[in-house]
NUZAMI-41368 format. One record per residue: residue number from 1; x negated, y negated, z of N, C-alpha, C in turn; residue in three letters. Coordinates in steps of 0.02 Angstrom, whole numbers. Atoms other than C-alpha are relative to their C-alpha. Layout:
! residues N
PT   k    n_x    n_y    n_z   ca_x   ca_y   ca_z    c_x    c_y    c_z   r
PT NUM      X      Y      Z      X      Y      Z      X      Y      Z ALA
...
! end
This chain:
! residues 344
PT   k    n_x    n_y    n_z   ca_x   ca_y   ca_z    c_x    c_y    c_z   r
PT   1    -46     -8     56  -5290  -9458   1647     69     16     26 MET
PT   2    -69    -14    -20  -5102  -9457   1661     23     61    -36 THR
PT   3    -19    -63     30  -5044  -9280   1633     65     -6    -39 LEU
PT   4    -64      6     35  -4874  -9342   1574     -6    -25    -71 GLY
PT   5      9     24     68  -4947  -9419   1417     -1     58    -49 LEU
PT   6      1    -51     51  -4922  -9322   1258    -69      2    -32 SER
PT   7     64     -6     35  -5069  -9259   1157     -6    -54    -53 ARG
PT   8      2     51     52  -5022  -9380   1019    -18    -67     30 ARG
PT   9     16     63    -33  -5024  -9526   1141    -73     -4     19 ASP
PT  10     70     -1    -20  -5193  -9472   1207    -46     -4    -60 LEU
PT  11     41      1     60  -5260  -9443   1033     -7    -69    -29 GLY
PT  12      2     68     25  -5218  -9622    992    -37    -47     47 ARG
PT  13     32     42    -50  -5305  -9684   1146    -66    -28    -26 ALA
PT  14     63     32     18  -5446  -9806   1114    -25    -38     61 THR
PT  15     28     40    -54  -5557  -9909   1223     15    -74     -8 LEU
PT  16    -14     70     14  -5489 -10069   1150     44    -32     53 GLY
PT  17    -45     27    -49  -5364 -10089   1292    -35    -42     52 GLY
PT  18     37     38    -50  -5501 -10158   1401    -44    -53    -32 LEU
PT  19     42     48     36  -5576 -10272   1269      6    -69     31 SER
PT  20     -9     66    -29  -5502 -10424   1357    -46     -9     60 SER
PT  21     47      3    -57  -5607 -10382   1511    -70    -14    -25 ILE
PT  22     67     10     28  -5763 -10369   1405     -9    -71    -26 ALA
PT  23      3     68     27  -5722 -10535   1319     -8    -51     57 ILE
PT  24      3     45    -57  -5696 -10619   1488    -70     -3     28 LEU
PT  25     69     -1    -27  -5866 -10563   1551    -48    -34    -49 HIS
PT  26     43     31     50  -5945 -10616   1387      5    -76      4 HIS
PT  27    -10     72     -3  -5868 -10788   1404    -36    -30     60 ALA
PT  28     34     24    -60  -5945 -10802   1576    -76      9     -5 ARG
PT  29     72    -10      8  -6115 -10758   1506    -24     66     27 GLY
PT  30     18    -66    -27  -6111 -10583   1581     12     52    -54 ASP
PT  31     -7    -46     58  -6140 -10477   1427     11     71     24 GLU
PT  32     -9    -70    -20  -6066 -10303   1449    -53     45    -30 PRO
PT  33     48    -48     24  -6182 -10156   1430     37     48    -47 LEU
PT  34    -35    -40     50  -6131 -10066   1271    -24     73      1 LYS
PT  35     14    -72      1  -6122  -9876   1271     28     29    -64 LEU
PT  36    -21    -32     63  -6117  -9787   1103      0     76     10 ARG
PT  37     -9    -72    -11  -6050  -9609   1112     15     33    -67 CYS
PT  38     -8    -37     62  -6063  -9485    968     34     67     12 SER
PT  39    -34    -64      0  -5941  -9341    943     12     21    -72 LEU
PT  40     -8    -20     70  -5927  -9235    786     67     33    -15 ASP
PT  41    -67    -25     12  -5747  -9178    808     49    -58     -8 THR
PT  42    -49     51     16  -5588  -9271    761     28    -33     63 ALA
PT  43    -28     35    -58  -5504  -9399    877     54     40     37 PRO
PT  44    -53    -39    -31  -5362  -9276    910    -26     61     38 SER
PT  45     30    -58    -32  -5483  -9143    974     -3    -10     76 HIS
PT  46     -3      4    -73  -5476  -9102   1160    -64    -31     29 VAL
PT  47     62     31    -26  -5659  -9152   1186      4    -75     -8 ARG
PT  48     -4     72     13  -5631  -9322   1106     49    -34     47 ASN
PT  49    -51     28    -45  -5473  -9353   1207    -28     -7     71 ILE
PT  50     28      1    -67  -5565  -9310   1368    -53    -54      7 SER
PT  51     55     49     -5  -5718  -9418   1332     27    -71     -6 VAL
PT  52    -30     67      6  -5613  -9567   1276     33    -20     65 VAL
PT  53    -33     13    -64  -5510  -9554   1435    -51    -17     54 ASP
PT  54     52     11    -51  -5666  -9542   1543    -32    -68     -8 TYR
PT  55     35     63     12  -5752  -9691   1463     46    -60     12 LEU
PT  56    -48     53    -15  -5594  -9795   1477      2    -11     76 LYS
PT  57      0      6    -72  -5595  -9759   1664    -66    -32     25 GLN
PT  58     65     30    -18  -5781  -9803   1675      2    -75    -12 VAL
PT  59     -3     71     16  -5748  -9969   1589     42    -37     51 GLU
PT  60    -44     32    -49  -5606 -10008   1708    -34     -4     69 ALA
PT  61     30     -3    -66  -5702  -9955   1864    -60    -47      7 ALA
PT  62     58     46     -2  -5852 -10064   1817     20    -71    -18 THR
PT  63    -22     67     16  -5745 -10214   1779    -21    -24    -68 GLY
PT  64     20     18     68  -5793 -10210   1597    -74     -9     -9 GLY
PT  65     72      9      6  -5979 -10213   1633    -32     55    -43 LYS
PT  66     20    -52     49  -5996 -10050   1534     55      2    -52 ILE
PT  67    -48      1     56  -5909 -10065   1365    -18     55    -48 ALA
PT  68     15    -59     39  -5899  -9901   1274     33     -1    -68 ALA
PT  69    -28    -10     67  -5871  -9861   1091    -14     73    -20 GLU
PT  70      6    -70     20  -5838  -9682   1033      3      5    -75 VAL
PT  71      2    -13     72  -5887  -9629    858     20     72    -11 PHE
PT  72    -29    -66      9  -5781  -9481    805    -22     32    -67 HIS
PT  73      5    -36     64  -5792  -9349    668    -70     -2    -31 SER
PT  74     68     -1     26  -5981  -9352    653    -21    -64    -35 GLY
PT  75     18     63     33  -5986  -9535    600    -73    -18     11 GLN
PT  76     70     14    -15  -6154  -9551    685    -44     62     -9 LEU
PT  77     42    -60      2  -6222  -9375    710     44     63      8 TYR
PT  78    -27    -65    -16  -6170  -9194    700    -31     22     66 ALA
PT  79     25    -22    -65  -6190  -9108    868    -70     30     -4 ASP
PT  80     64    -34      6  -6337  -9008    804    -58    -49     -3 ILE
PT  81     52     51      6  -6433  -9171    777      1    -52     56 ASN
PT  82     -9     54    -48  -6370  -9275    923    -50      3     58 VAL
PT  83     50     -5    -53  -6498  -9209   1048    -60    -43    -15 GLY
PT  84     57     41     22  -6639  -9289    950     18    -74      4 LYS
PT  85    -22     70     -3  -6538  -9450    938      1    -26     72 ALA
PT  86      1     19    -70  -6517  -9453   1127    -72    -11     24 LEU
PT  87     70      4    -19  -6703  -9422   1151    -32    -64    -25 LEU
PT  88     29     59     32  -6746  -9566   1034     37    -64     17 GLN
PT  89    -37     59    -19  -6619  -9684   1111     43    -29    -55 GLY
PT  90    -41     24     56  -6520  -9696    949     75      4     16 GLN
PT  91    -69     -4    -24  -6359  -9652   1041     -4      7     76 VAL
PT  92      4      3    -73  -6316  -9673   1225     32     60     35 ASP
PT  93    -35    -56    -32  -6199  -9527   1260     24     48    -53 MET
PT  94    -28    -52     43  -6143  -9364   1182     21     57     45 ALA
PT  95    -21    -60    -37  -6060  -9203   1237     -2     58    -49 ALA
PT  96      5    -53     50  -6126  -9073   1114     16     69     28 PRO
PT  97    -10    -69    -20  -6077  -8892   1118    -66     31     18 GLY
PT  98     63    -31    -21  -6207  -8791   1210    -32     42    -55 GLY
PT  99     25    -42     54  -6222  -8676   1059    -39    -40    -52 TRP
PT 100     36     41     49  -6287  -8823    955    -68    -22     26 THR
PT 101     63     23    -30  -6432  -8856   1074    -50     56     12 GLN
PT 102     44    -57    -12  -6512  -8684   1071    -68     -8    -34 THR
PT 103     65     13     31  -6649  -8747    955    -45    -41     45 GLY
PT 104     38     41    -48  -6703  -8862   1097    -11     38     65 ILE
PT 105      3    -42    -60  -6663  -8752   1247     32     67    -16 VAL
PT 106    -27    -65     23  -6645  -8571   1195     46     32     52 SER
PT 107    -42    -30    -52  -6567  -8526   1363     72    -24     -2 ASP
PT 108    -70     20     10  -6410  -8621   1311     41     59    -28 CYS
PT 109    -33    -57     31  -6369  -8457   1222     17     55     51 ASP
PT 110    -11    -54    -48  -6352  -8361   1386     72     24      3 PHE
PT 111    -71    -20     -1  -6162  -8360   1370     17     51    -55 VAL
PT 112    -10    -52     51  -6183  -8243   1221    -15     69     27 GLN
PT 113     12    -66    -30  -6236  -8103   1338     65     40      1 LEU
PT 114    -61    -41      4  -6113  -7958   1321     43     -1     63 PRO
PT 115    -39      2    -62  -6061  -7977   1503     57    -50     -3 ALA
PT 116    -52     50      6  -5957  -8128   1451     54     19    -51 PHE
PT 117    -46    -16     56  -5872  -8044   1302     67     27     26 TYR
PT 118    -66    -23    -17  -5685  -8025   1322     20    -10     73 GLY
PT 119    -14     10    -71  -5689  -8087   1502     42    -64     11 GLN
PT 120    -41     57    -16  -5587  -8220   1591    -41    -64      4 THR
PT 121     33     64     -5  -5627  -8405   1600    -39     -7     65 MET
PT 122     33      6    -65  -5673  -8388   1784    -70     30      0 ASP
PT 123     66    -30      4  -5820  -8277   1740    -50    -50    -28 VAL
PT 124     44     51     29  -5894  -8413   1631    -13    -56     48 THR
PT 125      9     55    -47  -5864  -8548   1760    -46     19     58 HIS
PT 126     44    -23    -54  -5951  -8444   1893    -74     -7    -20 ALA
PT 127     69      5     24  -6107  -8448   1784    -19    -72    -18 ALA
PT 128     19     67     24  -6104  -8621   1703      3    -52     55 THR
PT 129     -3     46    -57  -6053  -8710   1864    -50     20     55 ASP
PT 130     46    -26    -50  -6180  -8607   1961    -73     -7    -19 GLY
PT 131     73      4     11  -6366  -8574   1956    -21      9    -73 LYS
PT 132     20     -4     71  -6375  -8517   1773     10    -66    -36 PRO
PT 133    -13     64     32  -6295  -8679   1716    -49    -53     23 GLY
PT 134     48     49    -26  -6407  -8782   1830    -69     10    -31 ALA
PT 135     65    -14     31  -6559  -8696   1757     -3    -26    -71 TYR
PT 136     -4     26     68  -6504  -8740   1581     -2    -77      1 VAL
PT 137     -2     73     -5  -6466  -8920   1632    -69    -29     15 VAL
PT 138     67     25    -17  -6639  -8942   1708    -45     -2    -61 SER
PT 139     40     -1     62  -6716  -8893   1541     22    -54    -49 GLN
PT 140    -26     52     46  -6602  -9006   1439    -21    -69     24 LEU
PT 141     17     66    -25  -6636  -9154   1553    -73    -16    -10 GLU
PT 142     71     10      9  -6823  -9129   1541    -18    -11    -73 THR
PT 143     19      2     71  -6834  -9099   1354     32    -58    -39 LYS
PT 144    -36     52     37  -6705  -9227   1297     -1    -67     36 LEU
PT 145      1     61    -41  -6734  -9356   1435     70    -28      7 ARG
PT 146    -70     19    -10  -6550  -9362   1478     20     11     72 VAL
PT 147    -33    -13    -63  -6440  -9367   1631     65     37    -15 LYS
PT 148    -61    -38      9  -6305  -9234   1635     51    -23     52 THR
PT 149    -49     31    -44  -6144  -9304   1709     31     49     50 LEU
PT 150    -30    -49    -46  -6084  -9142   1789     24     62    -36 GLY
PT 151    -25    -62     31  -5986  -8983   1749     20    -11    -73 PRO
PT 152    -10      5     73  -5962  -8946   1566     74      2    -18 TRP
PT 153    -69      0     25  -5802  -8978   1468     14     66    -34 ILE
PT 154    -20    -60     36  -5713  -8820   1417     25    -17    -70 ASP
PT 155    -34      0     64  -5675  -8798   1235     50     57      1 LEU
PT 156    -44    -58     -5  -5606  -8623   1253    -32     62    -30 GLY
PT 157     25    -63     25  -5623  -8445   1195    -14     -3    -75 PHE
PT 158     20     -4     70  -5715  -8418   1032     24     66    -30 GLN
PT 159    -26    -58     34  -5635  -8297    910    -22      1    -73 ASN
PT 160     12     -6     72  -5647  -8239    729     60    -27    -38 TRP
PT 161    -53     24     44  -5546  -8325    592    -22     13    -72 TYR
PT 162     18    -16     68  -5539  -8274    410     52    -25    -50 SER
PT 163    -43     27     53  -5464  -8327    245     39     56    -35 THR
PT 164    -35    -50     41  -5424  -8180    130      6     69     32 LYS
PT 165      1    -67    -28  -5468  -8025    230     22      1     73 LYS
PT 166    -20     -5    -70  -5373  -7983    389    -54     34     42 PRO
PT 167     47    -32    -47  -5482  -7940    540     42     30     56 ILE
PT 168    -40    -35    -50  -5395  -7809    646    -44     35     52 LYS
PT 169     49    -28    -46  -5550  -7731    724    -68    -28    -21 THR
PT 170     66     25     18  -5735  -7773    726    -28     36    -61 VAL
PT 171     22    -36     60  -5757  -7643    589     14    -40    -63 GLU
PT 172    -19     39     59  -5672  -7764    469    -49    -56    -16 ASP
PT 173     48     53     11  -5816  -7887    487    -56     20    -46 LEU
PT 174     56    -24     42  -5935  -7779    387      3    -31    -70 LYS
PT 175      6     29     66  -5995  -7869    232     28    -70     -7 GLY
PT 176    -30     66      5  -5905  -8031    273    -52    -55     15 MET
PT 177     41     59    -14  -5994  -8199    265     36    -42     52 LYS
PT 178    -33     33    -57  -5957  -8282    432    -39    -62     20 ILE
PT 179     32     62    -23  -5993  -8462    478     -8      2     75 ARG
PT 180     16      5    -71  -6079  -8477    646     -7    -73     19 SER
PT 181      9     70    -21  -6069  -8640    744    -72    -16     20 PRO
PT 182     70     12    -16  -6253  -8618    786    -24     46     56 GLY
PT 183     29    -42    -53  -6371  -8522    898    -13     70    -24 GLY
PT 184     20    -68     21  -6460  -8357    876     47     52     28 ALA
PT 185    -43    -50    -31  -6339  -8269    993     61     16    -41 GLY
PT 186    -59    -12     42  -6187  -8292    882    -20     37    -63 ILE
PT 187     24    -35     60  -6287  -8241    729    -16     73     16 SER
PT 188     14    -69    -21  -6345  -8087    825     64     41      0 TRP
PT 189    -63    -38     -4  -6165  -8035    857     28     12    -70 ARG
PT 190    -24     -7     69  -6114  -8067    676    -38     55    -36 ILE
PT 191     42    -49     34  -6260  -7965    611      9     70     28 ASN
PT 192     -9    -64    -32  -6235  -7826    738     63     35    -26 LEU
PT 193    -63    -28     22  -6057  -7803    678      5      6    -76 LEU
PT 194      3    -11     72  -6110  -7798    495     18    -60    -42 GLY
PT 195    -14     61     38  -6070  -7977    447    -64    -35    -23 GLY
PT 196     57     40     25  -6181  -8105    362      9    -70     27 ILE
PT 197     -7     64    -35  -6212  -8260    467    -17    -59    -46 ALA
PT 198     11     62     36  -6201  -8434    392     10    -58     49 ASN
PT 199     -6     57    -45  -6232  -8594    491     13    -63    -40 THR
PT 200    -20     61     34  -6141  -8748    430     27    -49     52 THR
PT 201    -24     51    -47  -6110  -8912    524     76     -5     -3 ALA
PT 202    -73     -1     -4  -5929  -8926    582     34    -47    -48 TRP
PT 203    -35     44     46  -5883  -9080    479      3     26    -72 PRO
PT 204      2    -26     68  -5926  -8981    321     39     66     -8 ASN
PT 205    -33    -65      1  -5826  -8825    367     62      2    -45 VAL
PT 206    -60     -5     42  -5657  -8866    284    -14      8    -74 PRO
PT 207     16     -4     71  -5732  -8895    113    -33     67    -16 LEU
PT 208     35    -63     12  -5847  -8745    127     48     60      1 ALA
PT 209    -49    -53     -4  -5702  -8633    178     42      2    -64 LEU
PT 210    -44      3     59  -5592  -8692     35    -36     21    -63 SER
PT 211     40    -18     59  -5734  -8663    -88    -25     72      3 GLN
PT 212     21    -70     -7  -5766  -8486    -23    -74      9     16 GLY
PT 213     71     -5    -19  -5942  -8524     40     -9     56     51 THR
PT 214     -1    -57    -45  -5900  -8402    180     71     25      6 PHE
PT 215    -65    -33     -3  -5757  -8283    217     37    -13     65 ASP
PT 216    -31     12    -64  -5725  -8331    397    -46    -40     45 GLY
PT 217     38     40    -46  -5786  -8425    548      8     26     72 ILE
PT 218     -7     -9    -73  -5818  -8410    735     19    -69     27 VAL
PT 219    -23     64    -25  -5718  -8548    820     54     11     53 SER
PT 220    -54     -5    -48  -5571  -8583    936     66    -22    -33 THR
PT 221    -66     20     26  -5384  -8606    908      5    -76     -4 ASP
PT 222     -5     72     -2  -5398  -8789    957    -41    -32    -56 GLU
PT 223     41     30     52  -5541  -8828    838     29     14    -70 SER
PT 224    -30    -17     64  -5458  -8736    694     63    -42    -12 VAL
PT 225    -61     40      7  -5296  -8829    728    -15    -74    -12 THR
PT 226     15     72      7  -5373  -9002    748    -26    -16    -70 SER
PT 227     25     10     68  -5456  -8979    578     50     25    -54 ALA
PT 228    -51    -26     46  -5297  -8902    501    -29     49    -50 LYS
PT 229     37    -44     45  -5401  -8761    432     45     49    -38 LEU
PT 230    -45    -39     43  -5247  -8668    369      4    -31    -69 TRP
PT 231      0     34     64  -5254  -8799    232    -63     18    -41 GLU
PT 232     62    -21     33  -5430  -8736    193     -1     76    -12 ALA
PT 233     -6    -70     16  -5370  -8556    181     -1     49     57 GLY
PT 234      0    -46    -56  -5376  -8484    358     69     31      9 VAL
PT 235    -64    -35     -6  -5240  -8351    374      0     53     55 HIS
PT 236      3    -56    -48  -5302  -8224    503    -48    -16     57 PHE
PT 237     45      7    -58  -5381  -8215    676     -3     65     38 SER
PT 238     11    -56    -46  -5455  -8078    784    -21    -32     65 TYR
PT 239      8     39    -62  -5437  -8151    959    -33     42     54 ALA
PT 240     36    -43    -47  -5571  -8057   1055    -36    -38     56 ASP
PT 241     30     40    -55  -5631  -8201   1166    -73     17     10 HIS
PT 242     71    -18     -1  -5814  -8178   1125    -39    -34     57 GLN
PT 243     31     39    -54  -5870  -8314   1245     39    -65      5 TYR
PT 244    -33     64     -9  -5810  -8482   1311    -47    -55    -24 VAL
PT 245     39     57     22  -5875  -8631   1215      9    -58     48 GLY
PT 246     -3     57    -44  -5917  -8780   1324    -45    -56    -26 GLN
PT 247     37     60     21  -5979  -8957   1294    -37    -29     60 TYR
PT 248     43     24    -54  -6122  -9029   1397     -2    -77     -3 VAL
PT 249     -2     74      3  -6094  -9215   1441    -67    -30     21 PRO
PT 250     68     26    -12  -6260  -9306   1428     -4    -74    -17 MET
PT 251     14     71     12  -6315  -9488   1440    -76     -8     -5 VAL
PT 252     73      8      8  -6486  -9542   1378    -29    -36     60 SER
PT 253     33     33    -57  -6609  -9590   1513    -13    -73    -15 GLN
PT 254     10     71     18  -6641  -9751   1417     59    -42     22 THR
PT 255    -61     36    -21  -6460  -9803   1447      9      6     75 PHE
PT 256    -11    -12    -71  -6450  -9726   1621    -42    -47     42 TRP
PT 257     46     43    -38  -6599  -9830   1678     24    -73      1 ALA
PT 258    -26     69      2  -6506  -9990   1632     56    -11     51 LYS
PT 259    -56      5    -47  -6368  -9951   1757    -23    -13     70 LEU
PT 260     13      8    -71  -6363 -10006   1936     16     66     35 THR
PT 261    -18    -61    -37  -6358  -9868   2068     76      7      9 PRO
PT 262    -73     -2     -9  -6175  -9914   2097     34     23    -64 GLU
PT 263    -30    -21     63  -6134  -9895   1912    -14     73    -15 GLN
PT 264     16    -71      9  -6224  -9728   1905     46     43     43 GLN
PT 265    -44    -37    -45  -6122  -9669   2054     71      1    -27 LYS
PT 266    -68      3     29  -5961  -9726   1971      7     51    -56 ILE
PT 267     -4    -47     56  -6000  -9625   1814      0     72     24 MET
PT 268      2    -69    -25  -6044  -9468   1911     63     18     38 LEU
PT 269    -60    -14    -40  -5897  -9482   2030     62      8    -43 ASP
PT 270    -58     -5     45  -5771  -9511   1891     -1     65    -39 LEU
PT 271      4    -64     36  -5836  -9360   1797     22     57     45 TRP
PT 272    -18    -53    -48  -5822  -9249   1951     75     -1     15 ALA
PT 273    -71      6    -14  -5647  -9315   1984     43     26    -57 LYS
PT 274    -42    -14     58  -5584  -9286   1807    -11     69    -32 ASN
PT 275     15    -62     37  -5667  -9123   1751     53     54     13 ILE
PT 276    -53    -51     -6  -5532  -9010   1829     59    -14    -46 PRO
PT 277    -55     18     44  -5400  -9106   1732    -18     14    -73 THR
PT 278     21    -11     69  -5501  -9099   1571      0     75    -17 TYR
PT 279      0    -72     13  -5522  -8911   1589     71     27     -5 ARG
PT 280    -70    -21      4  -5336  -8888   1623     31    -22    -66 ALA
PT 281    -25     25     64  -5296  -8995   1472    -25     42    -58 ASN
PT 282     29    -41     53  -5414  -8891   1366     37     67     -7 ALA
PT 283    -35    -64      2  -5328  -8729   1415     70     -9    -29 ALA
PT 284    -66     13     28  -5158  -8805   1377     -3    -15    -74 ALA
PT 285      8     16     71  -5221  -8872   1211    -11     63    -41 ALA
PT 286     12    -62     35  -5283  -8699   1162     66     39     -9 GLN
PT 287    -64    -36      4  -5112  -8624   1200     45    -32    -52 ALA
PT 288    -40     35     50  -5025  -8758   1098    -27     12    -70 ARG
PT 289     32     -9     65  -5150  -8736    958     16     67    -30 ALA
PT 290    -18    -65     28  -5117  -8551    941     71      0    -28 ARG
PT 291    -70      3     23  -4931  -8585    926      3    -37    -67 LYS
PT 292      1     38     62  -4967  -8715    792    -28     41    -57 THR
PT 293     29    -42     52  -5077  -8594    696     50     53    -23 LEU
PT 294    -50    -51     19  -4942  -8460    702     56    -31    -42 GLU
PT 295    -52     35     38  -4815  -8588    640    -23    -17    -71 GLU
PT 296     28     16     66  -4932  -8623    494    -27     63    -35 ASN
PT 297     12    -61     37  -4946  -8442    442    -62     40     19 GLY
PT 298     59    -38    -21  -5100  -8381    537     24     60     41 VAL
PT 299    -18    -63    -34  -5081  -8199    593    -55     20     49 THR
PT 300     49    -17    -52  -5166  -8146    756      0     74     15 PHE
PT 301      9    -68    -26  -5235  -7977    808    -31     -7     69 ALA
PT 302     24      5    -69  -5256  -7963    997    -23     69     23 ASP
PT 303     25    -66    -21  -5371  -7819   1047     20     17     72 PRO
PT 304    -17    -23    -67  -5324  -7714   1198    -61     -4     46 SER
PT 305     56      0    -47  -5430  -7711   1356    -49     57    -14 ARG
PT 306     43    -56     17  -5495  -7540   1305    -43    -14    -61 ASP
PT 307     38     17     61  -5545  -7605   1135    -54    -51     16 GLU
PT 308     50     49    -20  -5633  -7754   1213    -57     33     38 LEU
PT 309     52    -36    -38  -5725  -7638   1332    -45     40    -46 ALA
PT 310     40    -38     48  -5781  -7530   1186    -46    -46    -39 ALA
PT 311     41     49     36  -5842  -7683   1091    -58    -24     44 ASN
PT 312     51     24    -46  -5934  -7744   1245    -55     52     10 ARG
PT 313     49    -54     -8  -6018  -7575   1267    -46      4    -61 LYS
PT 314     40      1     62  -6075  -7581   1085    -52    -56      2 LEU
PT 315     45     57     -3  -6151  -7752   1113    -52      8     55 MET
PT 316     46    -10    -55  -6229  -7706   1279    -57     47    -20 GLN
PT 317     51    -47     22  -6322  -7564   1194    -55    -34    -40 ALA
PT 318     49     36     41  -6410  -7694   1086    -23    -65     34 ASP
PT 319     14     63    -35  -6435  -7827   1220    -74    -19     -2 VAL
PT 320     72     15      3  -6625  -7812   1211    -16    -41    -62 ALA
PT 321     11     38     61  -6619  -7875   1032     29    -70      5 ASN
PT 322    -28     67    -11  -6504  -8018   1083    -49    -43     39 LEU
PT 323     46     37    -42  -6625  -8071   1218    -62    -22    -40 ILE
PT 324     58     15     42  -6768  -8063   1094     17    -53    -53 LYS
PT 325    -19     46     54  -6677  -8150    950     16    -69     26 ASP
PT 326    -21     64    -28  -6604  -8287   1060    -55    -31     44 ALA
PT 327     56     24    -42  -6768  -8306   1157     24    -20     70 LYS
PT 328    -24     13    -68  -6677  -8296   1323    -55     16     50 LEU
PT 329     53    -11    -50  -6794  -8313   1471     21     54     50 SER
PT 330    -16    -49    -52  -6805  -8175   1601     38    -32     58 PRO
PT 331    -32     35    -56  -6751  -8306   1729     75    -10    -12 GLU
PT 332    -71     12     13  -6586  -8349   1643     39     66      0 ILE
PT 333    -32    -65     -1  -6546  -8165   1621     11     22     73 VAL
PT 334     -5    -19    -71  -6581  -8134   1807     53    -41     35 ARG
PT 335    -48     44    -32  -6481  -8285   1863     72     17    -20 LEU
PT 336    -66    -18     25  -6334  -8233   1755     25     64     33 THR
PT 337    -19    -63    -32  -6334  -8058   1824     19    -10     73 ASP
PT 338    -15     15    -70  -6339  -8127   2002     67    -36      7 ASP
PT 339    -60     41     -5  -6196  -8248   1965     64     37    -16 ALA
PT 340    -63    -32     22  -6073  -8134   1877     -2     77      1 ILE
PT 341      7    -72      1  -6138  -7957   1900     57     36     35 GLY
PT 342    -53    -32    -37  -6002  -7919   2025     69    -16    -25 GLY
PT 343    -64     21     25  -5865  -7998   1922     22     36    -64 LYS
PT 344    -15    -32     64  -5874  -7891   1765     -3     76      8 VAL
! end
């Protein structure tokens, strides 16, 4: 990806630029292998921009022998349903949020452990790029029959956002109906702090917010901005960096088996080459998104380090219930402690 391109330019990026290559191969009787990718966020979202860029590079590197088409905004599947679609071969690629796959692999919820709360991005990377992440990937690959392309795409820090009631401390969450993106771990945190958890698929969030189905959500600045949720009534945020949301890039084994070893290597190598850029772009997008939210009237409360430490201590005192509710395995808890125990 060219870092000099603007977000708008990238957001408009499509895979059509290489269509002439695909047509040329078709004319020669060499039908390109079609890859259908499902994403449930908007084309302007940082995940979509990253995946479109990656697949454009794949198409170029394979001389048009892999022709990709990205379906945005949940046109095919919401993330919570895309795992089953990958398993059944109904879609070839997806990059769902790990929190949406906890019904399939409960250990995806390990990033909800209090040790991650209010910590830096490096703490999460130490775990997800290390043995805890590898343990989760091994389970996803077995249960969904997929190939994981490599390190996960950062979305960014998850925070609280609300419509009518300002959230200045976790005490303000009591009695509020809060939309969770999915997973028992997030619901555990909402309930622990006195909120009422509600799980709604992301494409349905704007309407539900505007209708008052819930009072707030757990999300990121970038996601809230890409969906223009200030138009749906979001006015406040408590930016406590609960955990780092990440997307897991997966290709169905049905599609993967159709590739030559050289094509498989191209896909893996391009992902490894680009993931540092995608993560840097995600961090920059989050920073821009916060500014956009502030410009559109969203007021932020940023807890102090002492306040974050107090919140973390409160959550740590109930960690046994989190482990039980989220069905985290003893192995993932041990691996996480080994990976980040000295960093927090």
